[in-house]
C-alpha positions as CSV (number, residue, x, y, z in Angstrom):
1,M,-0.7,-15.6,-0.4
2,P,-1.0,-16.8,3.2
3,E,-4.2,-18.4,4.4
4,A,-6.3,-15.9,6.4
5,S,-6.3,-18.1,9.5
6,S,-2.5,-18.7,9.7
7,N,0.3,-16.7,11.1
8,A,2.8,-15.7,8.4
9,V,5.5,-15.1,10.9
10,G,5.9,-17.5,13.8
11,T,3.8,-20.4,14.9
12,D,0.9,-18.7,16.8
13,R,-2.7,-19.4,15.6
14,I,-5.2,-16.6,15.6
15,D,-8.9,-17.1,15.7
16,V,-9.8,-14.8,12.9
17,D,-13.6,-15.4,13.2
18,A,-13.6,-14.5,16.9
19,L,-11.4,-11.4,16.2
20,R,-13.8,-10.3,13.4
21,E,-16.8,-10.6,15.7
22,K,-15.2,-8.5,18.4
23,I,-14.1,-5.8,15.9
24,L,-17.6,-5.6,14.5
25,K,-19.1,-5.4,18.0
26,W,-16.9,-2.5,19.2
27,S,-16.8,-0.6,15.9
28,G,-20.6,-0.6,15.9
29,E,-20.8,1.3,19.2
30,N,-20.1,5.0,19.1
31,P,-18.6,5.6,21.6
32,P,-17.7,2.0,22.7
33,E,-19.4,1.1,26.0
34,D,-16.2,-0.5,27.3
35,P,-13.3,1.6,25.9
36,A,-10.7,-0.6,27.6
37,A,-12.1,-3.8,26.0
38,A,-12.2,-2.0,22.6
39,R,-8.5,-1.0,23.0
40,G,-7.6,-4.6,23.8
41,V,-9.4,-5.8,20.6
42,V,-7.5,-3.1,18.6
43,A,-4.2,-4.4,20.0
44,E,-5.2,-8.0,18.9
45,L,-5.9,-6.7,15.4
46,L,-2.7,-4.8,15.0
47,A,-0.7,-7.9,16.2
48,A,-2.5,-10.0,13.6
49,L,-1.8,-7.5,10.9
50,D,1.9,-7.3,11.9
51,R,2.2,-11.1,11.5
52,G,0.3,-11.3,8.2
53,A,-2.5,-13.4,9.8
54,V,-5.1,-11.0,8.5
55,R,-4.9,-8.3,5.9
56,S,-6.9,-5.3,4.8
57,A,-7.5,-6.4,1.2
58,E,-7.5,-9.9,-0.4
59,K,-7.5,-11.3,-3.9
60,K,-10.4,-13.5,-4.9
61,E,-11.4,-15.1,-8.2
62,D,-13.0,-11.9,-9.4
63,G,-10.1,-9.6,-8.3
64,W,-9.0,-7.6,-5.2
65,H,-11.5,-6.6,-2.6
66,P,-11.2,-4.7,0.7
67,V,-11.6,-6.6,4.0
68,E,-14.1,-4.2,5.5
69,W,-14.0,-5.5,9.1
70,V,-10.2,-5.0,9.2
71,K,-10.5,-1.4,8.0
72,K,-13.3,-0.9,10.6
73,G,-10.9,-2.1,13.3
74,I,-8.2,0.3,12.1
75,L,-10.6,3.2,12.3
76,L,-11.6,2.0,15.8
77,A,-8.0,2.4,16.8
78,F,-8.3,6.1,16.1
79,R,-11.6,6.4,17.9
80,V,-10.5,4.8,21.2
81,G,-7.0,6.0,21.2
82,E,-5.8,9.1,23.1
83,T,-3.2,11.5,21.8
84,A,0.0,11.0,23.7
85,E,3.7,11.7,23.4
86,M,5.3,8.8,21.6
87,E,8.6,7.2,22.4
88,S,11.4,9.0,20.5
89,A,15.2,9.3,20.4
90,G,17.0,12.7,20.7
91,P,15.4,16.1,21.0
92,L,12.5,15.5,18.5
93,R,9.1,15.0,20.0
94,F,6.1,13.1,18.4
95,F,2.5,13.0,19.4
96,D,-0.1,10.4,18.1
97,R,-2.9,8.1,19.1
98,D,-1.5,5.8,21.8
99,T,-3.3,2.8,20.2
100,L,-1.1,3.2,17.0
101,P,2.5,3.0,18.1
102,L,5.4,2.2,15.8
103,R,5.7,-1.4,14.8
104,E,7.7,-3.7,17.0
105,T,10.4,-5.7,15.2
106,R,11.4,-9.1,16.2
107,G,15.1,-8.8,15.6
108,V,17.4,-10.1,12.9
109,E,15.4,-13.4,12.7
110,E,12.6,-11.5,11.0
111,N,15.0,-11.0,8.1
112,V,13.9,-7.4,7.4
113,R,16.4,-4.6,6.8
114,I,15.5,-1.2,8.1
115,V,18.5,0.9,7.2
116,P,19.3,3.7,9.8
117,G,18.2,7.2,8.9
118,G,14.7,8.1,9.9
119,S,12.2,5.5,8.5
120,S,9.0,4.7,10.3
121,V,6.7,1.7,10.2
122,R,3.4,1.9,12.0
123,A,2.0,-0.9,14.0
124,G,-0.4,-3.0,12.0
125,A,1.9,-3.2,8.9
126,Y,3.2,-6.5,7.6
127,L,6.8,-6.8,6.4
128,A,7.7,-10.1,4.7
129,P,11.1,-11.7,4.9
130,G,13.7,-10.0,2.7
131,V,12.0,-6.5,2.7
132,V,14.5,-3.6,2.6
133,I,13.5,-0.1,3.7
134,M,15.9,2.7,2.8
135,P,15.8,6.0,4.8
136,P,13.7,8.0,5.1
137,A,10.6,6.0,4.2
138,Y,7.2,5.5,5.8
139,I,4.8,2.5,5.9
140,N,1.4,3.1,7.4
141,V,-1.1,0.9,9.3
142,G,-2.8,-1.9,7.5
143,A,-0.2,-2.0,4.7
144,W,1.2,-5.3,3.4
145,V,4.7,-5.4,1.9
146,G,5.7,-8.7,0.2
147,E,8.9,-10.6,0.4
148,K,12.1,-9.2,-1.1
149,T,10.5,-5.8,-1.9
150,M,12.5,-2.7,-1.8
151,V,11.0,0.5,-0.3
152,D,13.5,3.2,-1.3
153,S,14.2,6.6,0.2
154,H,11.3,9.1,0.5
155,A,8.9,6.4,-0.5
156,L,5.4,6.1,1.1
157,V,3.3,3.0,1.5
158,G,-0.1,4.4,2.5
159,S,-2.6,2.9,4.9
160,C,-3.9,-0.5,3.8
161,A,-1.9,-0.4,0.5
162,Q,-0.9,-3.9,-0.6
163,I,2.5,-4.3,-2.1
164,G,3.5,-7.7,-3.7
165,A,6.7,-9.6,-3.6
166,R,9.9,-8.5,-5.4
167,V,8.5,-5.0,-6.0
168,H,10.8,-2.0,-6.2
169,L,9.3,1.3,-5.0
170,S,11.9,3.8,-6.2
171,A,12.9,6.9,-4.4
172,G,10.1,9.4,-3.9
173,A,7.4,6.9,-5.0
174,Q,4.0,7.6,-3.3
175,I,1.6,4.7,-2.9
176,G,-1.5,6.3,-1.6
177,G,-3.6,5.0,1.3
178,V,-7.3,4.2,1.3
179,L,-8.8,3.7,4.7
180,E,-12.2,5.3,4.2
181,P,-14.7,4.5,3.0
182,V,-14.2,0.9,4.2
183,G,-15.8,-0.5,1.1
184,L,-13.2,1.1,-1.2
185,R,-10.3,-1.1,-2.4
186,P,-6.9,0.2,-1.4
187,V,-4.0,0.7,-3.8
188,I,-2.6,-2.6,-5.0
189,V,0.8,-3.2,-6.5
190,E,1.2,-6.8,-7.6
191,D,4.3,-9.0,-7.7
192,D,7.4,-8.1,-9.6
193,A,6.3,-4.6,-10.5
194,M,8.7,-1.7,-10.9
195,I,7.5,1.7,-9.6
196,G,9.8,4.5,-10.8
197,G,11.1,7.5,-8.9
198,N,8.7,10.4,-8.1
199,T,5.7,8.5,-9.1
200,G,2.2,8.5,-7.5
201,V,-0.4,5.7,-7.4
202,F,-3.5,6.8,-5.6
203,E,-7.3,6.1,-5.1
204,G,-7.4,2.4,-5.3
205,I,-5.5,2.0,-8.6
206,L,-4.2,-1.6,-9.2
207,V,-0.8,-2.0,-10.8
208,G,-0.7,-5.5,-12.4
209,R,2.1,-7.9,-11.8
210,R,5.4,-7.2,-13.7
211,A,4.2,-3.8,-14.8
212,V,6.7,-0.9,-15.0
213,I,5.7,2.6,-14.0
214,A,8.2,5.0,-15.3
215,P,9.5,8.0,-13.3
216,G,7.1,10.8,-13.0
217,V,3.9,8.9,-13.8
218,V,0.9,9.8,-11.7
219,L,-2.2,7.5,-11.6
220,T,-5.4,8.6,-10.0
221,A,-9.1,7.7,-10.3
222,A,-9.6,10.7,-12.6
223,T,-6.7,9.9,-14.9
224,P,-7.4,7.8,-18.1
225,L,-4.6,5.5,-19.2
226,F,-3.9,5.3,-22.9
227,D,-2.7,1.9,-24.3
228,L,-0.8,2.5,-27.6
229,V,-0.2,-1.2,-28.0
230,R,-3.7,-2.5,-27.7
231,G,-5.5,0.7,-28.8
232,E,-7.6,1.0,-25.6
233,V,-8.3,3.5,-22.9
234,Y,-8.6,2.4,-19.3
235,R,-10.6,4.4,-16.8
236,S,-11.8,4.1,-13.2
237,E,-15.5,3.5,-12.8
238,P,-17.7,4.0,-9.8
239,G,-16.7,1.4,-7.2
240,R,-14.1,-0.1,-9.6
241,P,-10.8,1.7,-9.7
242,M,-8.6,1.4,-12.8
243,A,-6.2,-1.5,-13.3
244,V,-2.9,-1.2,-15.1
245,P,-2.5,-4.4,-17.2
246,E,0.1,-7.0,-16.3
247,G,3.5,-6.3,-17.8
248,A,2.5,-2.9,-19.1
249,V,5.2,-0.2,-19.4
250,V,3.7,3.1,-18.5
251,V,5.4,6.5,-19.3
252,P,4.3,10.1,-18.8
253,G,2.6,11.5,-22.0
254,T,0.3,14.3,-23.1
255,R,-2.9,14.7,-25.1
256,P,-4.4,17.8,-26.7
257,A,-6.7,19.8,-24.6
258,Q,-10.2,20.3,-26.0
259,G,-11.7,23.6,-27.2
260,D,-10.7,26.4,-29.5
261,F,-8.9,28.3,-26.8
262,A,-6.7,25.2,-26.1
263,R,-6.1,24.5,-29.8
264,E,-5.1,28.1,-30.5
265,R,-2.5,28.0,-27.8
266,G,-1.3,24.4,-28.3
267,L,-2.3,23.4,-24.8
268,Q,-1.7,19.8,-23.7
269,L,-3.0,17.7,-20.8
270,Y,-1.1,15.1,-18.9
271,A,-1.8,11.6,-20.0
272,P,-0.1,8.3,-18.8
273,V,0.6,6.1,-21.8
274,I,1.4,2.4,-22.2
275,V,4.1,2.3,-24.8
276,K,5.0,-1.5,-24.6
277,Y,4.7,-4.6,-22.6
278,R,7.6,-6.2,-20.8
279,D,9.9,-8.4,-22.8
280,E,13.5,-9.8,-22.3
281,K,15.0,-6.3,-22.7
282,T,13.0,-4.6,-20.0
283,D,13.5,-7.6,-17.7
284,A,17.2,-7.2,-18.1
285,A,17.0,-3.4,-17.4
286,T,15.2,-4.0,-14.1
287,A,17.4,-6.9,-13.1
288,L,19.9,-4.4,-11.6
289,E,17.4,-3.9,-8.8
290,E,18.2,-7.4,-7.5
291,V,21.7,-6.4,-6.4
292,L,20.2,-3.6,-4.2
293,R,18.3,-6.1,-2.1
């Protein structure tokens, strides 16, 4: 993980403390007394996020936490921006806040593949070297995507979501964004995780490193996760979203619905289930993903 005061791409140095003070100043004024100055600070923040010098969530000794001042700065971008027509190619027209354009790329030296076909990456998203984005995909402001991660077709990386290194987000995977409230942790997917097709990870859920989320699994704050291996049930608690254990292999399952009416009709409820933890066999199965990068 890069130091908060260093620039992950390039040699520039960013004064993070000064940037934090300016963000807190302008985000505390509603509306800002000097909109032009506030817009300038927003541009500084987005540039720092682009380069990985700051991020919207960070891992500490006791786990992942949101970086509230960064999220406040992103919200400030919406407040001080004006809706304008965005640059586009062809007959399609797009309209958004002029403070939140698409992310500028730095050419082939950035070592990021954005395959032609309709993908978008918003300003303020960090893409590490070796990232591959297949069309169409979308990466929102404040997101972090680690090195050699694959973002496959129709995948979404929501605002402020943190995706680790060597992760595969399969086609149709939806990684939800958590921008408000600023004190809520965004969705986290740690290193070497495999996120299957048509999955959904939302509401601050953490997917531990090397975990495998099978196609069709949906994880939300209201969804308990049943561990058949360890005989435990994992749930989100107020202010503490659920964490999928490291190396867990999660598949879609069901559990009986409660009550006489449900029992009489054999009704079942959706339930994600941990059926095993990764071993040499599952590592070999996911090794195929390396050839796609």
